[in-house]
Backbone as CSV, one residue per row, in Angstrom:
resi,resn,N_x,N_y,N_z,CA_x,CA_y,CA_z,C_x,C_y,C_z
1,MET,11.230,-45.335,17.614,10.806,-46.088,16.455,10.203,-47.424,16.911
2,PHE,11.006,-48.390,17.282,10.519,-49.662,17.807,10.859,-49.778,19.281
3,GLY,10.906,-48.669,19.953,11.288,-48.668,21.358,12.789,-48.727,21.531
4,LEU,13.514,-48.428,20.485,14.969,-48.450,20.557,15.493,-47.025,20.705
5,GLY,16.484,-46.859,21.553,17.121,-45.564,21.712,18.337,-45.476,20.809
6,TRP,18.994,-44.328,20.871,20.179,-44.145,20.033,21.305,-45.101,20.410
7,ALA,21.387,-45.415,21.644,22.464,-46.327,22.094,22.261,-47.729,21.506
8,GLU,21.009,-48.230,21.522,20.739,-49.566,20.979,20.959,-49.600,19.465
9,ILE,20.565,-48.525,18.771,20.762,-48.469,17.325,22.250,-48.455,16.998
10,LEU,23.040,-47.754,17.769,24.486,-47.698,17.559,25.121,-49.077,17.786
11,VAL,24.682,-49.777,18.802,25.207,-51.120,19.072,24.842,-52.062,17.924
12,ALA,23.590,-51.988,17.418,23.167,-52.845,16.316,23.964,-52.527,15.058
13,ALA,24.259,-51.251,14.821,25.052,-50.869,13.648,26.466,-51.422,13.749
14,VAL,27.068,-51.373,14.916,28.434,-51.900,15.095,28.430,-53.417,14.915
15,VAL,27.431,-54.103,15.464,27.333,-55.569,15.308,27.117,-55.913,13.837
16,GLY,26.244,-55.162,13.147,26.000,-55.408,11.722,27.264,-55.200,10.907
17,LEU,28.051,-54.198,11.232,29.307,-53.935,10.535,30.284,-55.095,10.730
18,ILE,30.302,-55.621,11.926,31.223,-56.725,12.204,30.729,-58.016,11.533
19,VAL,29.422,-58.304,11.636,28.881,-59.553,11.115,28.828,-59.532,9.580
20,ILE,28.299,-58.458,8.982,28.117,-58.402,7.534,29.433,-58.075,6.837
21,GLY,30.174,-57.175,7.408,31.443,-56.787,6.793,31.292,-55.488,6.015
22,PRO,32.401,-54.797,5.865,32.327,-53.486,5.223,32.026,-53.573,3.731
23,LYS,32.342,-54.688,3.040,32.102,-54.784,1.599,30.618,-54.925,1.298
24,GLU,29.931,-55.739,2.034,28.531,-56.021,1.736,27.561,-55.058,2.429
25,LEU,28.037,-54.226,3.350,27.175,-53.302,4.132,26.404,-52.322,3.251
26,PRO,26.995,-51.653,2.236,26.190,-50.753,1.398,25.063,-51.483,0.655
27,GLY,25.290,-52.673,0.193,24.240,-53.447,-0.497,23.114,-53.801,0.454
28,VAL,23.458,-54.159,1.681,22.434,-54.510,2.677,21.580,-53.277,2.993
29,PHE,22.244,-52.124,3.186,21.480,-50.880,3.466,20.554,-50.535,2.294
30,ARG,21.038,-50.768,1.077,20.203,-50.498,-0.100,18.975,-51.409,-0.078
31,LYS,19.159,-52.680,0.207,18.039,-53.628,0.261,17.054,-53.248,1.374
32,ILE,17.578,-52.834,2.522,16.699,-52.420,3.641,15.898,-51.186,3.237
33,GLY,16.529,-50.220,2.577,15.845,-49.006,2.112,14.738,-49.332,1.115
34,GLN,15.027,-50.275,0.184,14.006,-50.662,-0.795,12.825,-51.341,-0.101
35,PHE,13.132,-52.180,0.883,12.081,-52.866,1.626,11.207,-51.868,2.382
36,VAL,11.823,-50.881,3.032,11.067,-49.866,3.782,10.218,-49.042,2.811
37,GLY,10.771,-48.667,1.653,10.016,-47.921,0.648,8.807,-48.692,0.151
38,LYS,9.001,-50.030,-0.122,7.882,-50.853,-0.576,6.813,-50.959,0.510
39,ALA,7.234,-51.072,1.755,6.276,-51.198,2.865,5.461,-49.911,2.997
40,LYS,6.113,-48.751,2.864,5.383,-47.473,2.946,4.413,-47.327,1.781
41,ALA,4.838,-47.726,0.578,3.965,-47.638,-0.588,2.746,-48.542,-0.416
42,MET,2.967,-49.749,0.099,1.855,-50.669,0.336,0.897,-50.098,1.385
43,ALA,1.424,-49.450,2.418,0.570,-48.862,3.457,-0.258,-47.706,2.876
44,ARG,0.362,-46.885,2.007,-0.378,-45.788,1.352,-1.486,-46.334,0.467
45,ASP,-1.168,-47.352,-0.319,-2.168,-47.938,-1.210,-3.329,-48.532,-0.407
46,PHE,-3.012,-49.212,0.671,-4.056,-49.809,1.501,-4.945,-48.723,2.116
47,SER,-4.324,-47.672,2.603,-5.081,-46.577,3.217,-5.967,-45.885,2.181
48,ARG,-5.426,-45.650,0.979,-6.195,-45.021,-0.093,-7.364,-45.906,-0.504
49,ALA,-7.141,-47.222,-0.606,-8.202,-48.156,-0.990,-9.306,-48.178,0.068
50,MET,-8.946,-48.122,1.319,-9.947,-48.124,2.400,-10.757,-46.824,2.382
51,ASN,-10.098,-45.714,2.139,-10.808,-44.427,2.064,-11.764,-44.390,0.873
52,ASP,-11.332,-44.944,-0.277,-12.204,-44.999,-1.455,-13.423,-45.875,-1.191
53,ALA,-13.203,-47.015,-0.536,-14.311,-47.919,-0.208,-15.273,-47.241,0.759
54,ALA,-14.736,-46.493,1.704,-15.593,-45.795,2.672,-16.391,-44.697,1.985
55,ASP,-15.772,-44.001,1.030,-16.483,-42.951,0.290,-17.610,-43.554,-0.549
56,ASP,-17.336,-44.711,-1.175,-18.353,-45.356,-1.991,-19.518,-45.845,-1.141
57,ALA,-19.251,-46.302,0.050,-20.293,-46.853,0.914,-21.025,-45.748,1.676
58,GLY,-20.537,-44.538,1.657,-21.195,-43.445,2.380,-20.798,-43.368,3.835
59,VAL,-19.767,-44.084,4.189,-19.310,-44.072,5.571,-18.743,-42.695,5.931
60,LYS,-18.156,-42.035,4.956,-17.571,-40.722,5.234,-18.666,-39.724,5.613
61,ASP,-19.789,-39.778,4.904,-20.904,-38.898,5.248,-21.424,-39.202,6.644
62,ALA,-21.512,-40.493,6.957,-21.976,-40.889,8.286,-21.000,-40.409,9.351
63,MET,-19.703,-40.507,9.052,-18.689,-40.049,10.017,-18.762,-38.531,10.195
64,ASP,-19.017,-37.823,9.094,-19.150,-36.366,9.193,-20.335,-35.984,10.068
65,SER,-21.450,-36.703,9.896,-22.627,-36.394,10.719,-22.372,-36.744,12.177
66,VAL,-21.686,-37.860,12.421,-21.356,-38.232,13.797,-20.405,-37.194,14.401
67,ASN,-19.439,-36.751,13.623,-18.507,-35.741,14.136,-19.230,-34.417,14.429
68,SER,-20.199,-34.060,13.581,-20.939,-32.827,13.833,-21.783,-32.961,15.099
69,LEU,-22.330,-34.161,15.342,-23.065,-34.376,16.592,-22.144,-34.264,17.793
70,LYS,-20.939,-34.809,17.664,-19.972,-34.710,18.759,-19.615,-33.248,19.029
71,ASP,-19.452,-32.473,17.950,-19.146,-31.051,18.115,-20.298,-30.326,18.795
72,GLY,-21.524,-30.685,18.445,-22.688,-30.081,19.081,-22.742,-30.385,20.559
73,VAL,-22.453,-31.626,20.910,-22.443,-32.021,22.318,-21.335,-31.270,23.065
74,ARG,-20.192,-31.130,22.447,-19.088,-30.391,23.081,-19.464,-28.922,23.284
75,SER,-20.132,-28.337,22.278,-20.496,-26.925,22.398,-21.520,-26.717,23.509
76,VAL,-22.355,-27.726,23.760,-23.320,-27.613,24.852,-22.617,-27.793,26.191
77,SER,-21.656,-28.674,26.257,-20.991,-28.942,27.526,-19.964,-27.863,27.873
78,ASP,-19.392,-27.191,26.879,-18.386,-26.168,27.157,-18.955,-24.960,27.909
79,PRO,-20.114,-24.418,27.532,-20.622,-23.269,28.293,-20.912,-23.603,29.746
80,THR,-21.276,-24.870,30.023,-21.554,-25.208,31.418,-20.297,-25.137,32.258
81,THR,-19.159,-25.409,31.665,-17.916,-25.298,32.442,-17.543,-23.833,32.634
82,LYS,-17.952,-22.977,31.713,-17.642,-21.556,31.840,-18.467,-20.901,32.945
83,TRP,-19.646,-21.435,33.234,-20.522,-20.842,34.236,-20.048,-21.123,35.660
84,LYS,-19.088,-22.013,35.826,-18.599,-22.325,37.165,-17.941,-21.115,37.809
85,ASP,-17.246,-20.298,37.017,-16.529,-19.140,37.539,-17.360,-17.865,37.501
86,PHE,-18.638,-17.949,37.145,-19.482,-16.758,36.992,-19.851,-16.190,38.358
87,VAL,-19.697,-14.890,38.488,-20.085,-14.193,39.710,-21.264,-13.295,39.344
88,PRO,-22.430,-13.518,39.943,-23.595,-12.714,39.589,-23.365,-11.230,39.887
89,GLY,-23.790,-10.386,38.962,-23.697,-8.942,39.149,-22.366,-8.344,38.746
90,SER,-21.379,-9.173,38.471,-20.059,-8.628,38.146,-20.077,-7.913,36.806
91,GLU,-20.775,-8.462,35.832,-20.831,-7.838,34.506,-21.653,-6.548,34.548
92,ILE,-22.735,-6.561,35.310,-23.570,-5.356,35.410,-22.789,-4.248,36.097
93,GLY,-22.038,-4.616,37.114,-21.223,-3.622,37.812,-20.178,-3.011,36.900
94,LYS,-19.562,-3.838,36.067,-18.552,-3.334,35.132,-19.189,-2.384,34.128
95,LEU,-20.367,-2.766,33.616,-21.038,-1.913,32.635,-21.450,-0.582,33.254
96,SER,-21.972,-0.618,34.486,-22.396,0.635,35.109,-21.189,1.525,35.403
97,GLU,-20.066,0.940,35.783,-18.849,1.732,36.006,-18.377,2.373,34.709
98,GLU,-18.428,1.603,33.617,-18.013,2.149,32.314,-18.936,3.283,31.895
99,ARG,-20.228,3.110,32.091,-21.182,4.156,31.717,-20.959,5.415,32.555
100,ALA,-20.723,5.238,33.846,-20.488,6.391,34.709,-19.213,7.120,34.300
101,GLU,-18.194,6.363,33.945,-16.930,6.972,33.519,-17.123,7.751,32.220
102,LYS,-17.852,7.174,31.275,-18.102,7.865,30.000,-18.946,9.116,30.222
103,ALA,-19.941,9.036,31.098,-20.779,10.202,31.391,-19.943,11.309,32.025
104,LYS,-19.021,10.950,32.910,-18.153,11.948,33.544,-17.252,12.610,32.502
105,LYS,-16.714,11.825,31.574,-15.872,12.384,30.516,-16.665,13.358,29.658
106,MET,-17.899,12.972,29.316,-18.731,13.854,28.497,-19.051,15.143,29.252
107,HIS,-19.368,15.030,30.538,-19.687,16.205,31.343,-18.485,17.136,31.429
108,ASP,-17.317,16.580,31.672,-16.097,17.393,31.748,-15.807,18.085,30.420
109,ALA,-15.992,17.364,29.322,-15.729,17.953,28.006,-16.705,19.094,27.723
110,MET,-17.986,18.907,28.068,-18.967,19.971,27.837,-18.675,21.178,28.718
111,ALA,-18.285,20.945,29.978,-17.964,22.054,30.871,-16.754,22.828,30.355
112,GLU,-15.765,22.105,29.848,-14.572,22.766,29.316,-14.922,23.613,28.091
113,ARG,-15.749,23.079,27.199,-16.156,23.833,26.009,-16.959,25.075,26.392
114,ALA,-17.848,24.929,27.388,-18.642,26.076,27.822,-17.739,27.150,28.414
115,GLN,-16.740,26.729,29.197,-15.810,27.699,29.785,-14.996,28.392,28.696
116,GLN,-14.585,27.659,27.686,-13.847,28.271,26.578,-14.711,29.279,25.837
117,ARG,-16.000,28.947,25.643,-16.901,29.867,24.976,-17.091,31.138,25.792
118,LEU,-17.244,30.994,27.125,-17.396,32.171,27.990,-16.137,33.032,27.974
119,ASP,-14.972,32.384,28.004,-13.719,33.139,27.941,-13.591,33.895,26.629
120,ALA,-14.000,33.252,25.528,-13.930,33.905,24.227,-14.878,35.098,24.173
121,GLU,-16.064,34.960,24.776,-17.011,36.076,24.812,-16.458,37.237,25.632
122,LYS,-15.796,36.936,26.745,-15.195,37.989,27.570,-14.114,38.728,26.792
123,VAL,-13.332,37.990,26.040,-12.256,38.611,25.256,-12.845,39.510,24.189
124,THR,-13.890,39.044,23.505,-14.493,39.882,22.461,-15.134,41.119,23.052
125,LYS,-15.750,41.003,24.243,-16.335,42.173,24.899,-15.249,43.159,25.296
126,ALA,-14.133,42.654,25.815,-13.034,43.528,26.221,-12.461,44.244,25.002
127,VAL,-12.305,43.551,23.895,-11.776,44.162,22.674,-12.751,45.208,22.159
128,ALA,-14.046,44.906,22.210,-15.054,45.853,21.737,-15.079,47.102,22.615
129,SER,-14.944,46.943,23.921,-14.945,48.113,24.809,-13.685,48.954,24.604
130,LYS,-12.565,48.345,24.321,-11.335,49.092,24.038,-11.470,49.872,22.739
131,GLU,-12.127,49.275,21.755,-12.313,49.943,20.474,-13.236,51.146,20.615
132,THR,-14.245,51.013,21.451,-15.148,52.156,21.663,-14.453,53.259,22.448
133,GLN,-13.490,52.925,23.285,-12.752,53.924,24.060,-11.699,54.610,23.192
134,LYS,-11.134,53.948,22.223,-10.098,54.532,21.366,-10.612,55.698,20.551
135,PRO,-11.762,55.651,19.872,-12.235,56.814,19.111,-12.496,58.015,20.014
136,ALA,-13.001,57.826,21.211,-13.244,58.941,22.117,-11.915,59.560,22.534
137,ALA,-10.905,58.751,22.782,-9.591,59.265,23.164,-8.950,59.983,21.988
138,ALA,-9.193,59.540,20.777,-8.618,60.188,19.596,-9.270,61.543,19.365
139,LYS,-10.525,61.724,19.711,-11.213,62.990,19.511,-10.775,64.036,20.532
140,LYS,-10.461,63.612,21.750,-10.083,64.569,22.803,-8.773,65.273,22.504
141,PRO,-7.715,64.642,22.018,-6.481,65.379,21.767,-6.612,66.369,20.616
142,ALA,-7.428,66.086,19.633,-7.557,66.997,18.488,-8.074,68.365,18.929
143,PRO,-9.115,68.497,19.730,-9.534,69.824,20.171,-8.493,70.470,21.060
144,ALA,-7.748,69.741,21.792,-6.725,70.321,22.655,-5.666,71.001,21.810
145,LYS,-5.319,70.449,20.677,-4.321,71.056,19.790,-4.871,72.350,19.192
146,LYS,-6.135,72.337,18.820,-6.744,73.528,18.241,-6.810,74.658,19.276
147,LEU,-7.117,74.278,20.508,-7.168,75.289,21.568,-5.777,75.854,21.837
148,ALA,-4.767,75.038,21.816,-3.405,75.507,22.055,-2.966,76.424,20.938
149,ALA,-3.358,76.134,19.708,-3.017,76.990,18.572,-3.760,78.319,18.668
150,ALA,-4.972,78.320,19.195,-5.751,79.546,19.315,-5.191,80.455,20.405
151,LYS,-4.592,79.928,21.455,-4.052,80.715,22.552,-2.728,81.364,22.190
152,LYS,-2.029,80.878,21.153,-0.724,81.434,20.790,-0.932,82.805,20.155
153,PRO,0.057,83.687,20.230,-0.063,85.017,19.619,-0.107,84.917,18.099
154,ALA,-0.453,86.003,17.452,-0.641,86.039,16.013,0.648,85.753,15.275
155,ALA,1.779,86.148,15.815,3.066,85.907,15.164,3.363,84.411,15.147
156,ALA,2.968,83.749,16.143,3.216,82.307,16.211,2.279,81.553,15.288
157,LYS,1.162,82.185,14.926,0.195,81.499,14.069,0.708,81.365,12.650
158,LYS,1.539,82.271,12.178,2.021,82.188,10.805,2.833,80.922,10.570
159,PRO,3.800,80.616,11.397,4.493,79.344,11.155,3.548,78.158,11.308
160,ALA,2.586,78.318,12.160,1.628,77.230,12.345,0.806,77.048,11.092
161,ALA,0.532,78.151,10.376,-0.230,78.039,9.145,0.550,77.257,8.108
162,ALA,1.870,77.456,8.070,2.701,76.681,7.154,2.654,75.203,7.530
163,LYS,2.623,74.917,8.811,2.527,73.530,9.269,1.159,72.943,8.958
164,LYS,0.125,73.800,8.955,-1.218,73.310,8.707,-1.350,72.742,7.305
165,SER,-0.593,73.254,6.335,-0.677,72.718,4.986,-0.214,71.263,4.950
166,ALA,0.721,70.907,5.802,1.162,69.518,5.888,0.204,68.698,6.732
167,THR,-0.392,69.297,7.703,-1.295,68.594,8.610,-2.527,68.035,7.902
168,PRO,-3.184,68.803,6.979,-4.359,68.212,6.344,-4.034,66.946,5.564
169,LYS,-2.832,66.840,5.040,-2.486,65.606,4.327,-2.504,64.430,5.282
170,LYS,-1.992,64.632,6.490,-1.988,63.545,7.467,-3.398,63.207,7.880
171,SER,-4.207,64.210,8.102,-5.576,63.938,8.529,-6.354,63.256,7.410
172,ALA,-6.041,63.621,6.154,-6.699,62.952,5.034,-6.298,61.487,5.006
173,ALA,-5.039,61.232,5.311,-4.585,59.838,5.349,-5.269,59.098,6.480
174,LYS,-5.456,59.796,7.611,-6.138,59.158,8.736,-7.594,58.903,8.406
175,LYS,-8.232,59.811,7.688,-9.635,59.628,7.336,-9.804,58.489,6.330
176,ALA,-8.823,58.274,5.474,-8.938,57.215,4.469,-8.899,55.840,5.101
177,ALA,-8.161,55.710,6.187,-8.094,54.400,6.840,-9.333,54.181,7.666
178,PRO,-10.087,53.086,7.453,-11.277,52.841,8.234,-10.917,52.449,9.658
179,LYS,-11.725,52.848,10.604,-11.492,52.544,12.011,-12.124,51.191,12.307
180,PRO,-11.421,50.375,13.078,-11.991,49.066,13.411,-13.210,49.220,14.311
181,GLY,-14.234,48.428,14.044,-15.420,48.443,14.876,-16.501,49.356,14.353
182,LYS,-16.182,50.293,13.435,-17.196,51.186,12.885,-17.519,50.744,11.462
183,ASP,-18.766,50.847,11.105,-19.187,50.555,9.739,-19.116,51.838,8.938
184,THR,-18.486,51.825,7.753,-18.380,53.034,6.925,-19.355,52.982,5.801
């Protein structure tokens, strides 16, 4: 405050208590508080009056323009201090490294997509070739059954004829279901 530490303030308070006395001490503190309050109010009024006078005279506008000039000078001087640490080519090197890294990522992503497309094509070709092999395999066992039935003696054909009545129902069910890969 006035260059006094806590120790000096404590000593002054003890001396004041002894000199003034405990009865009159609250009144003295009240008077000191009122004096400090009046001094602060007077300082506020003086400061407000000076600011109003400066506003009326246009000093505030002049100060604003001077401050803006100071800011302009600072903005010019600040970049010059930033250039002290500048290393030529460092920014270009960083940009070229970033571009190379991005190009590598794009190349890897395109290669991966192309490989996935090729794998998918191989799978579809394999599925299509299996489908074309399945109908041929289904046709071969059917004639083999007919040939086996033809080689059996006539007595064996009668029970087979009874079985044949059930067989056409199954074949009709098989014919109703469309085969994958063929257009009906």
